[in-house]
C-alpha positions, 0 to 999 in steps of 0.5 A, a space after each residue: 758880604 754874609 748873611 742878610 747882605 748876601 740875600 739882598 744882593 742875590 735878590 737884586 741880581 734877580 731883579 736886574 735880570 728881570 729888568 734887562 730881559 725887557 728889550 726896551 731897557 738900556 743896560 748901558 744907560 742903567 749901568 751908567 745910572 747905577 754907577 752914579 747912585 753908587 757914587 752918591 751914597 759912597 760920598 753921603 754916609 749918613 744917607 746910606 745909613 738911613 737907607 740901611 737902617 733896619 728900624 726904618 720900614 722898607 716902603 719909607 726907604 723906598 719912597 725916600 729913594 724915589 724922592 731923591 733920584 726919581 727925576 735924575 734916572 730912568 724908571 728902571 733904575 729908580 725901581 731897582 734902587 728902591 727895591 734894593 733898599 727895602 732889603 735888610 743889610 748887614 752893614 751900610 757899606 754893603 748896599 753901596 757895594 752891591 750897587 757898584 756890582 750891579 752897575 757892572 753887571 748891567 755893563 756886562 749884560 749890555 756886551 752879552 746883548 751885543 754878542 761881545 761877552 767873550 771879547 770883553 772877558 778876554 780883554 779884562 784878562 789880558 788887561 790884568 796881565 799888562 797891569 801885573 807886568 808893567 810897574 810904570 802903567 800901574 803907578 800911573 793908574 793908581 797915583 793919588 796925585 793924578 786926577 780922574 780926568 788924567 787917568 780916563 785920558 790915559 785909558 782912552 789912549 790904551 783901549 780906545 779902538 782897541 777894546 770893546 766899549 764895555 771894557 773900556 767903561 768897566 776899566 775906566 769906572 774902576 781906575 777913576 772910582 776904585 773905592 778902596 780896591 786894588 787895581 788887580 782885585 778889581 780887574 779879577 772881580 770884574 772877570 769873575 762877573 763876566 764869567 758868571 754872566 756866561 755861567 762859566 768857570 774861569 780857568 787860567 792856563 799858564 803854559 811854556 808855548 802857546 797851546 794848539 787849538 787841538 790842545 786847547 779843546 782837549 784841555 777844555 773838555 777834560 776840565 769841564 768833565 773834572 768840574 761838571 761845568 763849561 770852562 772858559 780858558 784864559 791863556 798865558 804863556 810863560 817860558 818858565 813853565 818848563 814842559 808843561 802847563 799850570 791851570 788854576 781854577 779858583 783856589 785849586 791849582 793843577 801842575 803837570 804836562 799837558 799829556 799827563 794832566 789830560 791822561 789823568 783827566 781821562 782816567 778820572 772820567 772813566 772812574 
């Protein structure tokens, strides 16, 4: 998103945070309701065009939303969607993308409230690694001939009882309603949202052998100093990384041995 849509999404995220700060608001239910509205607007092209038409007054669009969904969703969900359509959007599709993101953030908020956000982050990362290493599983989850119920059942067998409920919900929604995204891109987007929820940046660390707790602490501290913010380490093992590690933070990749990189980080911290 860019321009008006980016500003509108930022405002919607602030409204969502304000809503979920209220303990009486059920973030999981809110996520379900936002996902349902996303599906509605994804199907109804003419409706989303009306709701993003800059020639229409914001209050008129909000009133239309209240008439359409007011009796079908909770008050907080109706208020949030009404406020969202009052904003200016660069293109109709951006509104649907924003509502989908709000649904995902609401689910992640529920996990945070339950003290499970760390687990969800790690499970999303591990699921992404499983997908990338299993062409058969990826094919089953992305097949156009397989219906949503079959894919949901497969995910239930894979994740049920082994992953947090939030992880299962997020992945199931992504797989059954991909909305044009690849599975890998969707998992990456969810991981980034989870990291943002904790105000952290994700560093993907690939090492030839598992890192010790001491090495993980030293590496995390060094990266935090280098980037000026807390880093969440997603750890992976690849024997091909001979004698060292590979660290990716966003688009930046750092290669080198653990000792060399930590020594270099220490020198840079010392000025």
